[in-house]
ZAFIMI-145405 format. One line per field, with one value per residue: x, y, z of N, C-alpha, C in turn; residue in three letters. Coordinates in Angstrom, 1 decimal. Example, Ala and Ser with C-alpha at 12.3 -4.5 7.8 and 13.67 -1.06 7.14 Angstrom:
2
n.X [13.2:12.8];
n.Y [-5.7:-2.2];
n.Z [7.8:7.1];
ca.X [12.3:13.7];
ca.Y [-4.5:-1.1];
ca.Z [7.8:7.1];
c.X [13.2:12.9];
c.Y [-3.3:0.0];
c.Z [7.8:7.9];
aa [ALA:SER];
***
This chain:
276
n.X [0.9:0.7:0.8:-1.1:-3.4:-5.8:-7.5:-8.2:-10.0:-10.4:-12.4:-14.1:-17.4:-20.2:-23.3:-22.7:-22.5:-21.3:-19.9:-19.8:-19.9:-22.5:-25.9:-26.2:-27.2:-30.1:-31.1:-32.7:-35.6:-35.0:-32.5:-30.8:-28.8:-26.5:-25.3:-24.2:-22.0:-21.1:-20.7:-18.9:-18.4:-16.3:-14.9:-11.8:-9.7:-6.9:-7.8:-10.9:-13.2:-15.5:-18.0:-16.2:-14.3:-11.5:-11.0:-9.6:-10.0:-12.4:-13.9:-16.3:-18.2:-18.1:-16.0:-14.4:-13.5:-11.4:-13.2:-15.5:-17.2:-18.8:-18.4:-20.3:-19.6:-19.9:-21.4:-19.1:-17.9:-15.9:-12.7:-9.1:-6.3:-3.0:-1.1:1.3:3.3:3.2:1.2:-1.4:-4.7:-8.0:-11.1:-14.3:-16.6:-17.9:-18.1:-18.1:-18.7:-19.8:-20.1:-20.5:-19.8:-17.8:-17.3:-15.2:-15.5:-13.6:-11.4:-13.1:-15.4:-18.9:-21.9:-23.7:-22.5:-22.5:-23.7:-26.9:-28.9:-28.6:-29.9:-29.8:-30.0:-31.3:-29.1:-27.4:-26.4:-26.1:-25.9:-27.1:-24.7:-22.8:-19.6:-19.1:-20.0:-22.2:-22.6:-24.9:-25.0:-26.0:-23.9:-23.7:-21.2:-20.7:-17.9:-17.3:-19.2:-19.2:-21.2:-23.5:-25.6:-27.8:-28.0:-25.2:-25.2:-25.7:-25.2:-24.9:-23.0:-22.5:-20.7:-17.4:-14.8:-13.0:-11.6:-11.1:-11.8:-13.5:-13.9:-15.7:-15.2:-17.1:-17.9:-20.4:-22.1:-22.9:-24.8:-24.2:-22.0:-19.6:-17.4:-15.8:-16.1:-15.3:-15.1:-13.1:-10.3:-7.0:-4.8:-3.2:-1.4:-0.9:-2.0:-4.6:-6.3:-9.3:-11.1:-12.8:-13.5:-14.0:-14.0:-13.6:-13.2:-12.4:-12.1:-11.0:-10.7:-8.8:-8.6:-6.8:-6.2:-4.4:-4.7:-7.0:-9.2:-10.4:-13.5:-15.5:-18.7:-18.3:-17.0:-16.6:-16.5:-14.5:-14.1:-11.9:-11.1:-8.3:-8.0:-5.9:-3.6:-4.2:-4.3:-1.8:-0.3:-0.7:-0.5:-2.3:-2.4:-0.7:-1.9:-4.4:-3.6:-2.5:-4.8:-6.4:-6.4:-7.2:-9.7:-12.1:-10.6:-11.3:-11.3:-11.2:-11.7:-11.2:-9.5:-6.1:-4.4:-6.0:-6.3:-3.9:-4.0:-6.2:-5.1:-3.1:-4.7:-6.1:-4.0:-3.3:-5.3:-5.6:-3.9:-3.2:-4.1:-3.1:-5.2:-5.3];
n.Y [-1.2:2.1:4.2:5.4:6.8:5.9:3.0:-0.4:-3.1:-6.4:-8.4:-10.2:-11.5:-11.8:-10.8:-12.0:-11.6:-8.5:-7.9:-5.5:-1.9:-1.0:-1.8:-4.8:-6.3:-8.3:-11.7:-12.6:-14.1:-17.5:-17.4:-15.3:-13.7:-15.2:-14.9:-12.5:-9.7:-7.6:-4.1:-1.2:2.2:4.7:7.0:7.5:8.2:8.7:9.3:9.8:11.8:11.2:12.4:13.6:11.7:10.2:7.9:5.1:5.0:3.1:0.9:2.1:2.2:-0.1:-2.5:-5.3:-8.4:-11.4:-13.3:-12.5:-10.9:-7.7:-4.3:-1.5:1.8:5.1:7.9:9.9:13.2:14.9:15.0:14.5:15.6:15.8:18.3:18.9:20.3:19.5:20.7:20.4:19.6:20.1:18.8:19.8:19.6:18.7:17.8:15.7:15.6:13.2:12.1:9.6:6.0:3.8:0.5:-1.5:-4.2:-7.3:-7.1:-7.4:-8.5:-8.0:-6.6:-8.5:-10.9:-11.5:-13.1:-14.2:-14.5:-12.7:-9.9:-6.5:-3.7:-0.4:2.1:0.8:-0.4:-2.2:-2.1:-3.6:-4.5:-2.8:-2.3:-2.1:-1.8:0.5:2.7:4.8:8.2:11.5:11.5:12.8:12.8:12.7:13.9:13.5:12.0:9.9:9.0:8.7:10.6:10.2:7.1:4.9:2.4:-1.1:-1.7:-4.0:-6.1:-8.4:-11.5:-11.9:-11.1:-8.1:-5.3:-2.5:0.4:3.4:6.4:9.3:12.6:15.5:18.9:19.5:17.7:18.4:20.4:22.9:23.7:23.1:20.7:19.8:20.5:22.0:22.7:23.9:23.9:25.1:23.9:25.5:26.3:29.0:30.5:29.6:28.9:29.4:28.0:27.9:25.9:25.6:24.0:23.2:20.4:18.2:15.3:11.9:9.2:6.4:2.8:0.0:-3.1:-4.9:-7.6:-8.2:-8.6:-11.2:-11.6:-13.2:-14.4:-14.6:-12.4:-9.0:-5.7:-3.0:0.5:2.8:6.1:7.6:10.2:11.3:10.8:12.2:14.9:15.3:15.8:18.5:22.1:23.1:24.4:26.7:28.0:28.7:30.3:32.5:33.7:34.3:36.8:37.8:36.8:34.3:32.1:32.1:29.8:29.3:28.9:31.4:32.6:33.5:31.2:29.2:27.8:26.5:24.8:23.2:22.0:20.4:18.6:17.3:16.1:14.3:12.4:11.5:9.7:6.4:3.5:0.3:-2.6:-4.9];
n.Z [0.0:-0.9:1.1:3.9:4.3:3.5:4.1:3.4:4.8:5.0:6.6:9.3:10.1:8.3:9.5:12.0:15.6:16.6:14.2:12.9:13.1:12.9:12.6:10.8:7.6:7.4:7.1:4.1:2.4:1.9:2.9:1.9:2.8:3.0:0.6:0.5:0.8:3.3:3.2:4.4:4.7:6.0:8.4:10.3:13.2:15.4:18.0:19.4:21.2:23.7:25.6:27.4:27.6:26.2:23.6:21.8:18.3:16.4:14.0:13.7:15.8:17.3:19.1:18.1:19.3:19.5:20.1:19.0:20.3:21.1:22.0:22.6:21.6:22.9:21.2:19.5:20.3:19.5:17.8:17.6:15.7:14.3:12.5:9.8:11.0:13.6:15.1:17.4:16.7:17.4:16.4:16.3:14.9:11.6:8.1:5.2:1.7:-0.4:-3.6:-5.0:-4.9:-6.5:-7.6:-9.2:-11.4:-12.3:-15.3:-18.3:-17.3:-16.7:-15.2:-15.8:-15.4:-12.8:-9.8:-10.6:-8.8:-6.8:-5.2:-5.8:-3.7:-3.3:-2.1:-3.9:-7.0:-10.1:-13.4:-16.4:-18.7:-17.7:-16.1:-13.4:-10.0:-8.5:-5.8:-5.2:-4.6:-3.6:-0.5:2.8:5.0:8.4:10.1:12.7:14.2:12.5:10.9:8.1:5.9:3.3:5.2:5.2:6.3:6.4:3.7:0.9:-1.2:-3.9:-3.3:-4.7:-7.1:-7.0:-8.5:-8.2:-6.3:-6.2:-4.5:-4.6:-3.9:-3.9:-4.4:-5.4:-4.4:-1.9:-1.7:-0.9:-2.2:-1.0:-0.1:2.0:5.2:8.3:11.9:14.5:16.8:16.9:19.0:21.7:24.5:25.3:23.2:21.8:18.7:17.1:14.4:11.3:8.6:5.1:2.2:-1.3:-2.1:-4.7:-5.7:-6.4:-4.2:-4.5:-4.6:-5.5:-7.2:-9.4:-9.9:-8.7:-5.8:-4.0:-2.4:-0.1:1.2:3.9:4.8:5.8:4.2:4.7:4.2:5.2:6.1:7.1:9.0:10.5:9.0:6.7:7.5:8.5:6.4:5.9:6.5:8.4:10.9:10.8:8.7:9.8:11.9:10.5:9.6:11.6:13.2:15.7:16.0:14.9:12.6:9.2:6.9:3.5:-0.1:-0.9:0.8:1.8:2.2:1.6:-0.9:-1.1:1.1:0.4:-1.9:-0.6:0.9:-1.1:-2.5:-0.6:-0.7:-3.3:-4.4:-5.8:-4.1:-2.9:-3.0:-0.5];
ca.X [0.0:1.5:0.2:-1.9:-4.5:-7.0:-7.2:-9.3:-9.8:-11.4:-12.5:-15.4:-18.4:-21.4:-24.4:-22.3:-22.5:-20.1:-19.2:-19.6:-20.3:-23.9:-26.7:-26.0:-28.3:-30.7:-31.3:-34.0:-36.1:-34.1:-31.1:-30.1:-27.6:-25.3:-24.7:-24.0:-20.8:-21.5:-19.7:-19.1:-17.5:-16.3:-13.7:-11.2:-8.6:-6.3:-8.5:-12.2:-13.6:-17.0:-18.4:-15.0:-13.4:-10.8:-11.0:-9.1:-11.0:-12.6:-14.4:-17.6:-19.2:-17.9:-14.7:-14.6:-12.3:-11.3:-14.4:-16.6:-18.0:-18.7:-18.7:-20.8:-18.9:-20.7:-21.2:-18.1:-18.2:-14.8:-11.5:-7.9:-5.2:-1.8:-0.7:2.7:4.2:3.0:0.2:-2.6:-5.9:-9.3:-12.2:-15.6:-17.7:-17.5:-18.7:-17.6:-19.7:-19.4:-21.0:-20.8:-18.8:-17.8:-16.5:-14.9:-15.4:-12.4:-11.5:-13.9:-16.7:-19.9:-22.9:-24.4:-21.7:-22.6:-24.8:-28.2:-29.9:-28.3:-30.8:-29.3:-31.0:-30.9:-28.6:-26.4:-26.9:-25.2:-26.8:-26.7:-23.7:-21.8:-18.5:-18.9:-21.1:-22.2:-23.3:-25.4:-25.2:-24.9:-23.9:-23.0:-20.7:-20.3:-16.6:-17.1:-20.0:-18.9:-22.5:-23.8:-26.9:-28.5:-27.2:-24.4:-25.2:-26.4:-25.0:-24.4:-22.6:-22.4:-19.3:-16.8:-13.5:-13.1:-10.3:-10.8:-12.9:-13.3:-14.8:-15.7:-15.6:-17.6:-18.6:-21.8:-22.8:-23.3:-25.9:-23.7:-20.8:-18.5:-17.3:-15.2:-16.4:-14.9:-14.9:-12.3:-9.3:-5.6:-4.6:-1.9:-1.6:-0.9:-2.8:-5.4:-6.9:-10.5:-11.1:-13.9:-13.0:-15.0:-13.2:-14.2:-12.4:-13.0:-11.1:-11.3:-9.8:-8.8:-8.0:-6.7:-5.5:-4.5:-5.2:-8.3:-9.3:-11.6:-14.2:-16.6:-19.8:-18.0:-16.2:-17.1:-15.5:-14.5:-13.3:-11.7:-10.3:-7.5:-7.8:-4.6:-2.6:-4.5:-4.0:-0.4:0.3:-1.1:-0.1:-3.5:-2.2:-0.1:-2.9:-5.4:-3.0:-2.3:-6.1:-7.2:-6.5:-7.9:-11.0:-12.1:-10.0:-12.2:-10.4:-12.0:-10.9:-10.9:-8.5:-4.7:-3.8:-7.1:-6.1:-2.7:-4.5:-7.0:-4.2:-2.5:-5.7:-6.4:-2.8:-3.3:-6.3:-5.8:-3.0:-3.8:-3.7:-3.3:-6.1:-4.6];
ca.Y [0.0:3.3:5.3:4.9:7.6:5.1:1.6:-1.4:-4.2:-7.5:-9.2:-10.3:-12.5:-11.1:-11.3:-12.5:-10.6:-7.7:-7.9:-4.2:-0.9:-0.6:-3.0:-5.3:-6.8:-9.5:-12.7:-12.6:-15.4:-18.4:-17.2:-14.5:-13.1:-16.0:-14.6:-11.0:-9.1:-6.3:-3.0:0.0:3.3:5.6:7.8:7.2:9.0:8.1:9.5:10.5:12.1:11.0:12.9:13.9:10.5:9.9:6.5:4.8:4.9:1.8:0.9:2.8:2.0:-1.3:-3.1:-6.7:-9.2:-12.7:-14.1:-12.0:-10.0:-6.3:-3.3:-0.3:3.0:6.2:8.8:10.9:14.6:15.6:14.2:15.3:15.2:16.7:18.7:18.6:21.0:19.0:21.4:19.6:20.2:19.5:19.0:19.7:19.3:18.7:16.8:15.5:15.3:12.1:12.0:8.2:5.1:2.8:-0.7:-2.1:-5.7:-7.6:-6.8:-8.3:-8.9:-7.0:-6.9:-9.7:-12.0:-11.7:-14.1:-13.7:-14.6:-11.6:-8.7:-5.3:-2.8:1.0:2.9:0.0:-0.9:-2.7:-2.1:-4.5:-4.0:-2.0:-3.1:-1.7:-1.6:1.9:3.1:6.1:9.3:12.0:11.2:13.7:12.0:13.5:13.4:13.3:10.8:8.9:8.6:9.3:10.9:9.0:6.1:3.9:1.2:-2.2:-1.9:-5.3:-6.4:-9.9:-12.0:-11.9:-10.5:-6.7:-4.7:-1.1:1.1:4.9:7.2:10.6:13.8:16.5:20.0:19.6:16.7:18.9:21.3:24.2:24.0:22.8:19.2:19.5:21.6:21.6:23.7:23.4:24.8:24.8:23.9:26.1:26.8:30.5:31.2:28.7:29.6:28.8:28.1:27.3:25.5:25.2:23.8:22.6:19.2:17.6:14.3:10.5:8.3:5.1:1.6:-0.8:-4.3:-5.4:-9.0:-8.3:-9.1:-12.1:-11.4:-14.1:-14.0:-14.6:-11.3:-7.6:-4.9:-1.7:1.5:3.8:7.3:8.0:11.6:11.6:10.8:13.3:16.3:15.3:16.3:19.9:23.1:23.7:25.3:28.0:28.7:29.2:31.4:33.6:34.3:34.6:38.3:38.0:36.2:32.9:32.0:31.6:29.2:28.9:29.0:32.8:33.0:33.4:29.9:28.2:26.9:25.6:23.7:22.3:21.1:19.4:17.6:16.5:15.3:13.2:11.4:11.2:8.6:5.1:2.6:-1.1:-3.4:-6.1];
ca.Z [0.0:-1.0:1.9:5.0:4.5:3.2:4.4:3.2:5.7:4.6:7.8:10.0:9.6:8.0:10.3:13.3:16.6:16.6:13.0:12.4:14.1:12.7:12.4:9.5:6.9:7.9:6.1:3.4:2.1:1.3:3.4:0.9:3.5:2.8:-0.7:0.5:1.5:3.9:2.9:5.2:4.4:7.1:8.8:11.6:13.6:16.5:19.2:19.4:22.6:24.0:27.0:28.3:27.7:24.9:23.3:20.6:17.3:15.9:12.7:13.5:16.9:18.1:19.0:18.0:19.7:18.8:20.4:18.2:21.1:20.7:23.0:22.0:21.9:22.8:20.1:19.7:20.3:18.8:17.6:17.5:14.8:14.2:11.2:9.4:11.9:14.9:15.9:17.8:16.2:17.9:15.5:17.1:14.0:10.2:7.2:3.9:0.7:-1.3:-4.7:-5.2:-4.7:-7.6:-7.3:-10.5:-11.6:-13.1:-16.7:-19.2:-16.7:-16.5:-14.2:-16.2:-15.0:-11.3:-9.4:-10.9:-7.6:-5.8:-5.4:-5.4:-3.0:-3.4:-3.3:-4.6:-8.3:-11.1:-14.5:-17.4:-19.6:-17.0:-15.6:-12.1:-9.0:-8.1:-4.7:-5.7:-3.6:-2.7:0.9:3.6:6.1:9.6:10.4:14.2:14.6:11.4:10.3:6.8:5.5:3.9:5.9:4.5:7.0:5.8:2.3:0.6:-2.6:-4.1:-3.2:-6.0:-7.2:-7.3:-8.9:-7.8:-5.6:-6.2:-3.7:-5.2:-3.1:-4.9:-3.8:-5.9:-3.6:-0.6:-1.8:-0.5:-3.0:-0.1:0.1:3.3:6.2:9.7:12.9:15.6:17.5:16.9:20.5:22.2:25.9:25.4:22.2:20.9:17.6:16.6:12.9:10.5:7.2:4.0:1.0:-2.4:-2.5:-5.8:-6.0:-6.1:-3.5:-5.3:-4.1:-6.8:-7.2:-10.8:-10.0:-8.0:-4.5:-3.9:-1.2:0.0:2.0:5.3:5.1:5.6:3.5:5.3:3.6:6.2:5.8:8.2:9.1:11.0:7.9:5.7:8.0:8.8:5.2:5.7:7.4:8.9:12.1:10.4:7.9:10.7:12.7:9.6:9.2:12.8:13.4:17.0:15.9:14.3:11.3:8.2:5.8:2.3:-1.3:-1.1:1.8:1.3:2.3:1.4:-2.0:-0.7:2.0:-0.4:-2.7:0.2:1.2:-2.3:-2.7:0.4:-1.0:-4.7:-4.8:-5.9:-3.0:-3.3:-2.3:-0.1];
c.X [0.9:1.0:-0.7:-3.2:-5.8:-6.7:-8.4:-9.0:-10.9:-11.4:-13.9:-16.3:-19.7:-22.6:-24.0:-22.3:-21.2:-19.3:-19.0:-20.2:-21.8:-24.6:-26.6:-27.3:-28.9:-31.1:-32.7:-34.5:-35.1:-32.7:-30.3:-28.8:-26.4:-24.6:-24.3:-22.7:-21.3:-20.3:-20.0:-18.0:-17.5:-15.0:-13.1:-10.1:-8.1:-7.2:-9.8:-12.6:-15.1:-17.2:-17.3:-14.0:-12.8:-10.6:-10.3:-10.2:-11.2:-13.3:-15.8:-18.6:-19.0:-16.4:-14.9:-13.4:-12.3:-12.5:-15.6:-17.5:-17.9:-19.1:-19.1:-20.0:-19.9:-20.4:-20.2:-18.6:-17.1:-13.7:-10.3:-7.0:-4.1:-1.6:0.8:3.7:4.1:2.0:-1.0:-3.8:-7.1:-10.4:-13.5:-16.8:-17.2:-18.1:-18.0:-18.7:-19.1:-20.5:-21.5:-19.6:-18.9:-16.8:-16.4:-14.8:-14.1:-12.6:-12.2:-15.2:-17.6:-20.9:-23.6:-23.7:-21.8:-23.7:-26.2:-29.2:-29.7:-29.2:-30.2:-30.4:-30.4:-30.2:-27.5:-27.1:-25.8:-26.0:-26.2:-25.8:-22.6:-20.8:-18.1:-20.2:-21.1:-23.1:-23.7:-25.7:-26.1:-25.1:-23.2:-22.6:-20.2:-18.9:-16.4:-17.9:-19.8:-20.2:-22.8:-25.2:-27.0:-27.5:-26.4:-24.4:-26.0:-26.3:-24.5:-24.0:-22.4:-20.9:-18.7:-15.4:-13.6:-11.7:-10.0:-12.1:-12.5:-14.4:-14.7:-16.1:-15.9:-18.3:-20.1:-22.7:-23.4:-24.5:-25.4:-22.5:-19.5:-18.5:-16.5:-15.4:-16.0:-14.9:-14.1:-11.3:-7.9:-5.1:-3.2:-2.2:-1.8:-1.8:-3.5:-6.1:-8.1:-10.5:-12.4:-13.3:-14.1:-14.3:-13.9:-13.4:-13.1:-12.0:-11.6:-10.3:-9.9:-8.0:-7.9:-5.8:-5.5:-5.0:-6.5:-8.2:-10.6:-12.2:-15.4:-17.6:-19.5:-17.2:-17.0:-16.1:-15.6:-13.6:-13.1:-10.8:-9.6:-7.2:-6.5:-3.6:-2.9:-4.0:-2.5:0.3:-0.1:-0.4:-1.3:-3.3:-1.7:-1.1:-3.9:-4.9:-2.9:-3.6:-6.9:-7.5:-7.4:-9.2:-11.0:-11.6:-11.0:-11.3:-11.3:-11.1:-10.6:-9.8:-7.1:-4.1:-4.8:-6.8:-4.9:-3.2:-5.4:-6.1:-3.5:-3.4:-6.0:-5.2:-2.8:-4.3:-6.4:-4.8:-3.8:-3.2:-4.0:-4.4:-5.3:-5.3];
c.Y [1.2:4.5:4.7:5.7:6.9:3.7:0.7:-2.6:-5.3:-8.5:-9.3:-11.3:-11.8:-11.7:-11.8:-11.3:-9.9:-7.6:-6.5:-3.2:-0.5:-1.9:-3.5:-5.8:-8.0:-10.4:-12.5:-14.0:-16.3:-18.2:-16.4:-13.9:-13.9:-15.7:-13.1:-10.7:-7.8:-5.3:-1.8:1.0:4.3:6.3:7.3:8.1:8.3:8.2:10.3:10.7:12.0:11.4:13.0:12.8:10.3:8.4:6.3:4.5:3.5:2.0:1.5:2.5:0.8:-1.7:-4.6:-7.5:-10.6:-13.6:-13.7:-11.1:-8.6:-5.4:-2.0:0.9:4.2:7.1:9.8:12.3:15.5:14.6:15.1:14.7:16.1:17.1:18.5:19.2:20.5:19.7:20.4:20.3:19.4:19.9:18.8:19.4:19.4:17.6:16.8:15.1:14.3:12.0:10.5:7.3:4.0:1.7:-1.5:-3.6:-6.0:-7.4:-7.9:-8.8:-7.7:-7.4:-8.2:-11.0:-12.3:-12.7:-13.5:-13.7:-13.4:-10.4:-7.4:-4.4:-1.4:1.3:2.1:-0.5:-1.4:-3.0:-3.0:-3.8:-3.2:-2.9:-2.7:-1.6:-0.2:2.0:4.6:7.1:10.3:11.6:12.4:13.0:12.9:13.0:13.0:12.0:9.6:8.3:9.4:9.6:11.0:8.0:5.2:2.6:0.2:-2.4:-3.3:-5.3:-7.9:-10.3:-12.1:-11.3:-9.1:-6.1:-3.3:-0.6:2.6:5.5:8.7:11.7:14.9:17.6:20.1:18.6:17.2:19.8:22.7:24.6:23.7:21.3:18.8:20.7:21.1:22.9:23.1:24.4:24.2:25.0:24.6:26.7:28.3:31.2:30.2:29.5:28.8:29.0:27.5:27.1:25.1:25.2:23.0:21.4:18.5:16.5:12.9:10.0:6.9:4.0:0.7:-2.0:-4.9:-6.8:-9.2:-8.9:-9.9:-11.9:-12.4:-13.7:-14.1:-13.4:-10.0:-6.8:-3.5:-0.7:2.6:4.9:7.7:9.5:12.1:11.7:11.9:14.6:16.4:15.8:17.8:20.8:23.9:24.7:26.7:28.7:29.4:30.4:32.7:34.4:34.7:36.0:38.6:37.4:34.7:32.9:31.4:31.1:28.7:29.1:30.5:33.4:32.8:32.0:28.8:27.2:26.0:24.5:22.7:21.4:20.0:18.3:16.7:15.6:14.1:12.1:10.9:10.1:7.3:4.2:1.2:-1.7:-4.6:-6.7];
c.Z [0.0:-0.2:2.9:5.2:4.3:3.4:4.1:4.1:5.3:5.8:8.4:9.4:9.5:8.8:11.7:14.3:16.6:15.3:12.5:13.4:14.0:12.5:11.0:8.9:7.6:6.8:5.4:3.2:1.4:1.8:2.5:1.5:3.2:1.5:-0.7:1.3:2.0:3.7:3.8:4.8:5.5:7.3:10.1:11.9:14.9:17.8:19.0:20.9:22.7:25.5:27.9:28.4:26.3:24.7:22.0:19.6:16.9:14.5:12.6:14.6:17.7:18.1:19.1:18.4:19.1:19.1:19.7:19.1:20.8:21.9:22.3:22.5:21.9:21.6:20.3:19.6:19.6:18.6:17.4:16.4:14.9:12.8:11.0:10.4:13.4:15.8:16.2:17.4:16.7:16.9:16.2:16.2:12.5:9.4:5.9:2.9:-0.3:-2.4:-5.0:-4.9:-5.8:-7.3:-8.7:-10.5:-12.4:-14.6:-17.5:-18.6:-16.6:-15.5:-14.5:-15.8:-13.5:-11.0:-9.7:-9.8:-6.6:-6.2:-4.9:-4.8:-3.0:-2.0:-4.1:-5.9:-9.2:-12.4:-15.6:-18.4:-18.9:-16.3:-14.1:-11.3:-8.6:-6.8:-4.9:-4.6:-4.1:-1.2:1.6:4.9:7.2:10.0:11.9:14.6:13.6:10.9:9.0:6.7:4.0:4.4:4.9:5.2:6.2:4.3:2.0:-0.9:-2.7:-3.8:-4.6:-5.9:-7.7:-7.5:-8.4:-7.2:-5.7:-5.3:-4.1:-4.2:-4.1:-4.2:-4.2:-5.2:-2.3:-0.6:-1.4:-1.3:-2.2:0.1:1.3:4.2:7.6:10.6:14.0:16.1:17.2:18.4:20.8:23.5:26.0:24.4:21.3:19.9:17.1:15.1:12.4:9.1:6.3:2.7:0.0:-2.9:-3.6:-6.3:-5.7:-5.2:-4.1:-4.6:-5.3:-6.5:-8.6:-10.9:-9.3:-6.7:-4.4:-2.5:-1.2:1.0:3.5:5.7:5.0:4.8:4.1:4.4:4.7:5.8:7.0:8.2:9.7:9.9:6.9:6.3:8.4:7.6:4.9:6.7:7.9:10.0:11.6:9.5:8.8:11.4:11.8:9.3:10.4:13.1:14.7:17.0:15.4:12.9:10.3:7.0:4.7:1.1:-1.6:-0.2:1.2:1.2:2.0:0.3:-1.8:0.2:1.3:-1.2:-1.9:0.6:0.0:-2.6:-1.8:0.1:-2.4:-5.2:-4.9:-4.8:-3.4:-2.4:-1.8:1.2];
aa [UNK:UNK:UNK:UNK:UNK:UNK:UNK:UNK:UNK:UNK:UNK:UNK:UNK:UNK:UNK:UNK:UNK:UNK:UNK:UNK:UNK:UNK:UNK:UNK:UNK:UNK:UNK:UNK:UNK:UNK:UNK:UNK:UNK:UNK:UNK:UNK:UNK:UNK:UNK:UNK:UNK:UNK:UNK:UNK:UNK:UNK:UNK:UNK:UNK:UNK:UNK:UNK:UNK:UNK:UNK:UNK:UNK:UNK:UNK:UNK:UNK:UNK:UNK:UNK:UNK:UNK:UNK:UNK:UNK:UNK:UNK:UNK:UNK:UNK:UNK:UNK:UNK:UNK:UNK:UNK:UNK:UNK:UNK:UNK:UNK:UNK:UNK:UNK:UNK:UNK:UNK:UNK:UNK:UNK:UNK:UNK:UNK:UNK:UNK:UNK:UNK:UNK:UNK:UNK:UNK:UNK:UNK:UNK:UNK:UNK:UNK:UNK:UNK:UNK:UNK:UNK:UNK:UNK:UNK:UNK:UNK:UNK:UNK:UNK:UNK:UNK:UNK:UNK:UNK:UNK:UNK:UNK:UNK:UNK:UNK:UNK:UNK:UNK:UNK:UNK:UNK:UNK:UNK:UNK:UNK:UNK:UNK:UNK:UNK:UNK:UNK:UNK:UNK:UNK:UNK:UNK:UNK:UNK:UNK:UNK:UNK:UNK:UNK:UNK:UNK:UNK:UNK:UNK:UNK:UNK:UNK:UNK:UNK:UNK:UNK:UNK:UNK:UNK:UNK:UNK:UNK:UNK:UNK:UNK:UNK:UNK:UNK:UNK:UNK:UNK:UNK:UNK:UNK:UNK:UNK:UNK:UNK:UNK:UNK:UNK:UNK:UNK:UNK:UNK:UNK:UNK:UNK:UNK:UNK:UNK:UNK:UNK:UNK:UNK:UNK:UNK:UNK:UNK:UNK:UNK:UNK:UNK:UNK:UNK:UNK:UNK:UNK:UNK:UNK:UNK:UNK:UNK:UNK:UNK:UNK:UNK:UNK:UNK:UNK:UNK:UNK:UNK:UNK:UNK:UNK:UNK:UNK:UNK:UNK:UNK:UNK:UNK:UNK:UNK:UNK:UNK:UNK:UNK:UNK:UNK:UNK:UNK:UNK:UNK:UNK:UNK:UNK:UNK:UNK:UNK:UNK:UNK:UNK:UNK:UNK:UNK];
***
């Protein structure tokens, strides 16, 4: 994997206790769940704060041990990251706008080659003649609670071999023209700086495996965005301080350092990562 900002994990037992952080799909007539792979898309960081307690981040609400047991995690209220200069940043709120998620089939295969008994359920679709599964958005993902609107919980795709996954960030998907919005504080004992960020990130995050990755119905598929790694490639702290002027720093594409910050964030997510 050429980077750690985006991580795919193939693990877990679909339908087993503690397999994911959200309620999974339930078996349909004839045990259809046995032919489904549960897919989840979300965000992570090293530490999220819940009601004054800092806890290690998980895959979205539960921690699963070797025994398959799960412990429910309270809804986070903030999280912290560091930027390139080592500035500690507390994020109290924010969201990202995702237009869609596309999952490529192996070369030469189309949707017609998939299990004909698998029933796609909205927002997941795979149209005749197409060579990819599409999860149709737009979705607005809360960076703190890690929940999406509409929900991305309970998504299923058929077992099979997949070559590539693209997640598209698009300012047009938000309704406000902003695809990454955050509010928080650059922490400093003597001079903390509050900031509000609104940027027009327009980029694909891509995971790819030339030979494809085979996923069967006993596995879940997680797509996690590591915000620690993303913001460690930025100078968010210095940008906020340069714009604060005694008040809340407003960081957008019109501000002096806004475009540079946007470029750094896009560079952090646009590389091709290996599926493994």
